N, C-alpha and C positions, 0 to 999 in steps of 0.2 A: 442521452442520444436516443433512448427508446420513446422519448416525447416527440423528438424530433421525427423519425423516421417514422413513427406512426400519423404525424401531421404529412408526413410523405403521400400516405395514404388516406389523406381524408380524413383521418380520426380525431378527435379531437378529445385534448389531455387538458388534467391539472397537473402542475409538479409543486411537490408540497415541498418548501424549502425554508426553514426557521430559520435562517439567518441570510445576509443579502448579499448570496455567492451562488445563485445557481445557474447552473453549469461549469461553473471551477472546481466547486467540492474544496476539498480541506489543501491539495496538492498544489493547487491550481490557483487558489487564492491569495498567496504568499504575493508579497509587495518589494522583494530585494531582490532588488538584478543579479547576486550570487548567486542565488537559485536559479541552475539550469537545468531543463531535461532532459531524462536520462537516455534518450532516444535521438536520433539524429533527426532534424525536421523533417525528411524524406519517407519515415518512417510514422507519421503520428497524427494521417488522416485522419480527421473523425469518420469517414466514411469509406468502409469497406469498397463500395464502388468506386469511389474517387480517390484514389490511392496519394496524390498529387497536390492535394484540397489543399492542406495546410503548407505544403512546400511553400506552392507558387505563392499564398499570399503571405508566405516570410519573405520571399523574394522580392514581394513586391514591396517591400520595407526595410528591405536593405539589406537583408540575409542572407545567408548561403546555403542552400538545401542538402549541404550536407556538414552543416554544422549543426550545435547544440542550443536551440533555442533558448531564452530566459523564461520560466516558467511561468510568469505573469503574462508576459504575451501569447502562451498558448489558453489560458484561463480567459482572455478577452476574446479571443477565434472562437473556444466553448460560446461563452457568453452569446456571443453573435449570435453562435447557430441557434439560439434557442428564444433568443429575438426575432430576427427572421421567420422560425417557424412558427410565431404567432402562437406559443405556447402561453397556456393563460398561470403565472407564479403565483402564490399564494407566501404569504410570507410569515410561516406560523409552523407549531408541529405536529403533526401527526402523532397524537399520545395513545388512542386503543382502535381497534378494527373489528367488526363482527358480520359473518354473513350477512347475503340480507338476500330477497327473492330474488331478483337479477344479478346480485356479485356484491359490495361491499360497503358497508356502513365503518366511516372514517369520522373519529371524533380528535378536533383540532384543539390545541393549547390556548387557543382565544374563546372552547366552547363551542365556535358554532361543528356544526356536522357536514358530509360528505357523501352522497351516493355515487355510486361509481359502478359500472359494468364490469370493468375490471384492476385489480391489484397491482402492482411492480414495486418489488422492494429492494429497490437501488441504495439503500445505505453507507455503502464504501467502509473503506476501513472504520471500525471503532478506535476509542481510545484505547489506551493500553491498561490492564487491571493493574489497578494499586502490585506495589512490591510489600511481601512482607519483610525484609528487611530492613526498610524506610521507613513502620508502622512509627518509629522515636524518631525520627530524623527531624520533621517542625516544617516551617513554612518554606524553610530553603531546601525543601527539596519537591523541583517538580513531578509531575507523575503526566502531564500529559505536554508534552512539546511541541504541540502545535496550536495552544490554549493561550489565549490573551499574557497568561498570568507569563508566559513561558516568555513572552516580547518582554514585558516588564522585569523581567528576573536579568536577559541577555544586557538590559538596560543598566542596572543595577551592579552585575559584577565589570562591566569597564567601568564605573565610577568608584567602585572601591578597589580595581588592581587586583582582586582575590584569583587565587585557581579554580578551577572548575571541573565537577567530577562529572562524566558523562557514562551512564552505566549501558553496555550496546556497542557494538562496532559496525553497524551496516549502514544503512541509506540515513536512518534518523538521525545518527553519528555526524556524519558527513554535512548534513543542512545545518546540526545545531552549528558544529566547528565553522560554517561559512559564514551563520547569523553571526558569530562573537566575532568573528575576526571580520565583518562591513562593519560591526558596529566599532570596532577598533579597540579590542579586547587584547589587553597587553600581557595578562597574566596566563598561568600555565594553564594547560588541559591535560586532563587524565583521561582518556576512554580505556574502557576496560570490560570484556568480556568472557568465556568461557575459555574459547581457543584463541582468542586476538587477533580475529581476522576480518582485513575488512574489502572492501567490494574491488572490484581490480577496473583496468580503465577501457574506454574503448580502444581500440587502432584496427586500421587499414588491414584486410586481408580477403585472399581470394576466399572465394565461397567454393563450397564443398557437400552441394547437396547430396543425400541418400534416400532412398525408397524405402515406403512405409516397413517393408520386410527385413532390413538389414539390420537397424540395430536389435539387440534380445531385446525378446517381451516376457513380463510374467517374473521376474528375477529380478533383484536390485544389482545382485553381486555381479551375474551375469553385463548386465548394463553397466556396469562403473569399469567391469574391467574391456568391454568393447571402447567406452568412452575414453579412456585413457592410450591405452593402442590406437585409437583414432585421429587422440590430440599428438600423438608423436609423430605421424605422417600426414597431418593437414592444418597445426594448430589448434590449442587447445578453444580460439576462436570460433574457428572452421566448426569444428569439432558440435560443439556447446550447439550452434547456432541451427547447424542442420538435425537433430532433434525436434525445432521449434511447427514446425509442421506435424509432426506428431507424439506431439506432448500429451493431448487427448488420451490418444490411444493407448501409449505407452504408461501413463499415468494408472488408468482404467483394465488394464492387463493385468499391474497385479493384483491379488488379495488383500485383504484389509493386514494380515503379519505384515508380507512384503511391505505394505503401504508404508508401515509403522516403521518399519524397519529404514526404511528412506527419512524419517521424521527424526528418527533418534541419531543418526547417524550421516549418512549423506546430505542433507538439506544444510549446514550450514558451508559445504562446500560446494555447493551446485549455486546457493545463491550467492555468494561473493562473487562468481564467473560467467554466472549470467544474469545477474541487474547489474550493469558495471555504469559508471560515470565518465564523463566528458573529460577529454586529457586532459581540458586546461582545470577542471576541479583536481584532479587527479596530482597536478603539479603542483596546487597550491597545498593540498594535501602533503605533500613528498616536502615543497620549502619549510613548512610550518615542522613537522618533523625533523628535519636537517637543523631547523635552528635552535632547537629544542622548547618549542613551547609545545606542540604535542606529544604528548607519550601513547604511542596504542598499547597496552598492556593486555597480558593473558592472566587471567583469575577471577579472584569472585569478593563480594563483598558478605562480608560476615555479619555485620553487625553498625548500624549506624546511631549515632546520636545527635539530637540538638542542644550545640552550643550558643544561641543567643544572635549573636551575627555568622555566626560559622551553623556547620554542618562539622562532626566529624566519620569520619568511616575507617569501619576496621575491614583492611583489606589483607588476604590472600593471595599471592602470585603464583602462578600453577609451578605446579615444584619443589615448592619449597613448605617447609612444616612452620616454620614461625609467620605472623601475622605482621602488618605496619598498618598506625594509625597514622590517619593525612586528614587535616582542617581543609574545608571546602572554602568558599564563596556559597557556593550552589552546586546543586546536582541534579542532576536531570534524565527521565524514563527514556532510556532512548532503545529500549528492546523490541519496540513494534507494536504494531498494534494486536488489538485484543487475539488471542489463539482459540479462546473456550466459549463460543457464544451460548451455553449456560448459564457463563458469568457476565453478559450484556447488561449494562445500565438504561438500556434506552426504552423508555418505556412500551413504545410500542410493539416489539419484537418480545419481551418479556412479558408483557400479556397476552400475544398471540402463539406465546411456548406454554404460560401458564395454560391457557385454555387449549391445548394440544393443537392448533390448529397450523402450530408449525414444529418441526424435531428437527433437534443434532440430528447433521451425517454423521454415521461410520466411526468417523475419526473426532466429534465435538469439536468441531473447527467453526464449521457453518452450518447449515439449513441441507434436509434431503430436498432433490432434486431430478427429477426424472431427465431425459434425454432434449427435452425443449426448455429446460431450468424452469419447468412450474411447481411450485411446493408440492411435495408428497403429503397428502390427505386431505388439500382443500382444493376449493372450485373455485378457477378464472383467478386464481394467485399465481403470479412468478417472480422468480429472484436473480438476479446478476451480480457480474463481478465479484469481491470476497470471499461474499455469503455464498458461493458455491465450490469454494476452493477444493470441497471436499470431493466433491466428482472431475472437475476440470484440473483441480491444481494452479496451472500454467492462467488465473482466470485475473490477473491484478496488472496487465499490462494496457494501452490501451490499443494495440492491433490485433490483442484477444478479443478484448469489453466490446469490442467496434463491432465486430463480430457476430458478438454473443446479442448486443442489446438489436443489428439486426433482426435475427433470429427472433428474438422474444418480439418483434414487433410484430414480426409477420404471422405466428403465432396466435399472436391476439386476433388479427385481422380473421385470420381462419375462423379461430373460435368465437368472435362477434357474426361470421357470416359476412366478411365485409370484402 
């Protein structure tokens, strides 16, 4: 969307994408009909100044603007924007970048180089870090649930009929359950996380907006008490959504200690209430639990062992002193994307970190950026989306990122005198 926004301003750009999924990214490259958007169609326009853009296109194809479109349809919508914008796309990966006289010199995996006046890091979510507990799990532990090997493992699990273990109970777990179910899996599925919390469902509610100064700033505990009280008055969905317009100011009002306190204690509860799933998806999850095929459990895996045709997991459920051993056909890491930027395996980011051209934010989640999303310590370098979570926190959903993309494009135009 930064590239499309630049095209609006008459600024040419090159989109470097190592796979043939330009515009779609990981989330919207899925080909599975079961994978739905987690936001209603009328909230998913890619253009902040044209809020009905996607909803109108979805309606023209027979959809309901208040419904939840298939993610693959949204991927096609984004790809069309890229194509219509005339953005040049290079099917290669950026492996390194160094500052030049007028901007940046980017080296690609095919050995070629690009000279650019400005550089935007829009890498999105990165694959999860390997779990130490799974070091001995062998090939039947799938660390990256979005990789091709995960699709192969799903089909193998269906063929064998064996049970499957999902480590993590958030949105990634939901996707894996839907993939397994759509493929015809009949074995058991165990989804395990420390608290056993799963995303809540969307439902209609009456909005209850608040002014910026109404919720408490600078203290997580005070804000949490306010949110609980407000939820009792207007319902939790209305209370949580009333904070959306103020999320950046609320986050930035917290000092480092308060932000860490939120991440340690409040984040799991916030995530399952803030990042909801479509009602039809929630019903499917409910039905699988009711049928006994899906088990949502609180606990942790203390050991994993490769058994050839299976993987054995030693599980300690929450509140129990003794552990249990269970065998699974496959285990998937559903704990979510990489959360510590210094552990990235992306060669471009790793090289920039090693050279001091970028540095981690104060929480270590992403990169340090200023109020314009410019990367600290470098010239003509911007970052957006998950790479900027340390500054903005709520910057992973389309309604947030589309505004940031427009702002970054505008700032680039100013920098280039355009």
